[in-house]
C-alpha positions as CSV (number, residue, x, y, z in Angstrom):
1,X,48.2,30.9,29.7
2,X,47.0,28.1,27.3
3,X,47.8,24.5,28.2
4,X,48.4,22.0,25.4
5,X,48.6,18.3,25.9
6,X,50.2,16.4,23.0
7,X,49.9,12.6,22.8
8,X,49.6,10.0,20.1
9,X,47.5,7.5,22.2
10,X,45.3,7.5,25.2
11,X,44.8,4.1,26.8
12,X,42.7,2.7,29.7
13,X,44.2,1.0,32.7
14,X,44.3,-2.3,30.9
15,X,46.4,-0.9,28.1
16,X,43.5,-0.7,25.5
17,X,43.6,2.2,23.2
18,X,40.7,4.7,23.8
19,X,42.0,7.3,21.4
20,X,44.7,6.7,18.8
21,X,46.0,9.3,16.3
22,X,47.8,8.0,13.3
23,X,48.3,9.5,9.8
24,X,45.9,12.3,10.5
25,X,43.2,9.8,11.5
26,X,41.8,9.7,15.0
27,X,40.4,6.3,16.1
28,X,38.1,6.3,19.1
29,X,37.7,2.9,20.7
30,X,38.2,-0.5,19.1
31,X,36.0,-3.1,17.3
32,X,33.3,-4.3,19.7
33,X,33.4,-1.2,21.9
34,X,30.4,1.0,22.6
35,X,30.8,4.7,22.2
36,X,28.2,6.3,24.5
37,X,26.8,9.8,24.1
38,X,25.2,11.1,27.3
39,X,21.5,12.2,27.2
40,X,21.3,15.8,26.3
41,X,24.6,15.9,24.5
42,X,24.8,17.0,20.9
43,X,27.2,15.8,18.1
44,X,27.7,18.6,15.6
45,X,29.1,17.7,12.2
46,X,30.5,20.5,10.0
47,X,32.5,18.2,7.8
48,X,31.7,15.1,5.8
49,X,30.3,12.1,7.6
50,X,31.2,8.7,6.0
51,X,30.8,5.1,6.9
52,X,27.2,5.2,8.1
53,X,24.0,6.1,6.5
54,X,21.9,9.2,7.4
55,X,19.0,11.1,6.0
56,X,20.2,14.4,4.6
57,X,17.0,15.9,3.2
58,X,13.4,15.0,2.4
59,X,11.4,16.7,-0.4
60,X,7.7,16.0,-1.1
61,X,5.1,17.1,-3.6
62,X,1.4,16.6,-2.9
63,X,-0.6,16.8,-6.1
64,X,-4.4,17.3,-6.1
65,X,-7.2,17.6,-8.6
66,X,-8.2,15.2,-11.3
67,X,-5.5,14.1,-13.7
68,X,-6.6,12.2,-16.8
69,X,-5.3,10.7,-19.9
70,X,-6.6,9.0,-23.0
71,X,-3.1,8.3,-24.4
72,X,-1.9,4.7,-24.8
73,X,1.6,6.0,-24.4
74,X,3.1,7.1,-21.1
75,X,2.7,10.8,-20.5
76,X,3.5,13.1,-17.6
77,X,1.0,13.5,-14.8
78,X,0.6,17.2,-14.3
79,X,2.1,18.3,-11.0
80,X,3.4,14.8,-10.1
81,X,7.1,15.6,-9.8
82,X,9.6,16.4,-7.1
83,X,13.1,17.9,-7.5
84,X,16.0,17.2,-5.2
85,X,19.7,18.2,-5.3
86,X,22.0,15.5,-3.9
87,X,24.8,16.9,-1.7
88,X,27.2,14.1,-2.9
89,X,27.6,11.9,-6.0
90,X,27.7,8.9,-3.6
91,X,24.2,9.6,-2.1
92,X,21.3,7.4,-2.7
93,X,17.8,8.8,-3.3
94,X,14.8,6.8,-2.0
95,X,11.7,7.7,-3.9
96,X,8.1,7.0,-2.6
97,X,5.0,7.3,-4.8
98,X,1.4,7.1,-3.6
99,X,-1.3,7.7,-6.3
100,X,-5.0,7.3,-6.2
101,X,-6.3,6.0,-9.6
102,X,-9.9,5.6,-10.7
103,X,-12.5,5.6,-13.4
104,X,-15.0,8.4,-13.8
105,X,-18.3,9.0,-15.6
106,X,-19.7,6.0,-17.6
107,X,-16.4,4.6,-18.8
108,X,-16.1,0.8,-18.2
109,X,-13.3,-1.7,-18.5
110,X,-10.7,1.0,-17.7
111,X,-7.1,0.0,-17.1
112,X,-4.0,1.9,-17.0
113,X,-0.2,1.9,-16.3
114,X,1.9,4.2,-14.2
115,X,5.7,4.6,-14.2
116,X,8.3,6.4,-12.1
117,X,11.0,8.3,-14.0
118,X,14.2,10.2,-13.2
119,X,14.2,12.9,-15.8
120,X,13.5,10.9,-19.0
121,X,14.8,7.6,-17.7
122,X,12.1,5.1,-16.6
123,X,13.0,3.5,-13.3
124,X,10.1,1.3,-12.5
125,X,6.6,0.5,-13.7
126,X,4.1,0.9,-10.8
127,X,1.2,-1.4,-10.4
128,X,1.3,-2.9,-13.8
129,X,-2.3,-2.7,-15.2
130,X,-4.8,-1.2,-12.8
131,X,-8.1,-2.5,-14.2
132,X,-11.7,-1.6,-13.5
133,X,-15.0,-2.8,-15.0
134,X,-18.5,-1.9,-14.5
135,X,-19.9,0.8,-12.2
136,X,-19.4,4.5,-12.8
137,X,-19.0,7.8,-10.9
138,X,-15.8,6.8,-9.0
139,X,-17.3,3.6,-7.7
140,X,-14.0,2.0,-8.5
141,X,-11.1,3.7,-6.8
142,X,-7.7,2.2,-6.1
143,X,-4.3,3.1,-4.7
144,X,-0.9,2.5,-6.2
145,X,2.1,2.8,-4.0
146,X,5.8,2.0,-4.6
147,X,9.3,2.9,-3.8
148,X,12.6,2.8,-5.6
149,X,16.2,3.2,-4.3
150,X,18.1,5.3,-6.9
151,X,21.7,6.1,-7.5
152,X,21.7,9.3,-9.5
153,X,25.5,9.9,-9.1
154,X,25.1,13.7,-9.4
155,X,25.1,16.8,-7.4
156,X,22.8,18.6,-9.9
157,X,19.1,19.1,-9.4
158,X,17.3,15.8,-10.1
159,X,13.6,15.5,-11.0
160,X,11.5,12.4,-10.3
161,X,8.1,12.3,-11.9
162,X,5.1,10.1,-12.5
163,X,3.7,9.1,-15.9
164,X,0.5,7.3,-16.8
165,X,-1.3,5.8,-19.8
166,X,-4.6,4.1,-20.6
167,X,-4.5,0.5,-21.9
168,X,-8.1,0.5,-23.1
169,X,-8.7,3.8,-24.8
170,X,-11.1,4.9,-22.1
171,X,-10.1,7.8,-19.9
172,X,-7.8,6.8,-17.0
173,X,-7.7,9.1,-14.0
174,X,-5.6,10.0,-10.9
175,X,-7.4,11.9,-8.2
176,X,-10.8,11.7,-10.0
177,X,-12.4,11.7,-6.5
178,X,-12.1,15.2,-5.1
179,X,-11.5,13.7,-1.6
180,X,-8.2,12.1,-2.6
181,X,-4.6,13.4,-2.8
182,X,-1.5,11.8,-4.2
183,X,2.2,12.4,-3.4
184,X,5.7,11.8,-4.5
185,X,8.6,11.9,-1.9
186,X,12.4,11.9,-2.4
187,X,14.8,11.2,0.5
188,X,18.5,11.7,0.2
189,X,20.6,9.1,2.2
190,X,24.3,9.6,2.7
191,X,27.2,7.3,3.6
192,X,25.9,4.3,1.8
C-alpha cells in the first residue's frame, strides 16, 4: 500500500515555515535561512534553473600556426573562431581571447589592431595598437588578452571570431613564433 501525506505547510517547532506550497510554488526556508546539502548528496536538475547563475557549457578553439595580414582593414584570423549554441535567450556568453602577436623577418615599426566579433558585429577592439620597432626574427613578441560579456539573445548557433589588421603596411602576425598558440573561449552562463 502507498502512503500519501498531503499538507500545504511544514513548520518547525517555533512555527517558522520550512516548506510552504502556494500557487504551484514550493518555498523552502525563508529569507536569511541556510539550506544545507550534506556532503556526498547530489542535486539533479531536469528542469529550468532560474534566479542564480551557473555555467552551462564551455567551448574553446586553440589556433596554431602563423597568421599574417598586410591589410589595413580588419580581416578574419584563420581558425580564430568558436561557435556556441545558447540554451536560452536569457543566457549570457562570456568570451575570452588570448592571442600572441609579433613581427617577423626584417619588418620594422609594425603595429596592428585586433577586434572580437559576434558574427559580423564588432564587440570590442583588443589591445588598440600593438606596436613594435627595430629587431627582427620574432625578437618582439607580445600577448593580447581580453574578455567580453555578451547578451546574444538567441538559441541559435553563435560564432565569435577574431579579426586583425596592420596599421603600418608592414606584415602583422599572430603566432609567428612556432612555440606559441592562441585561443578563444566562450562560456554560457544561465540565470543572470
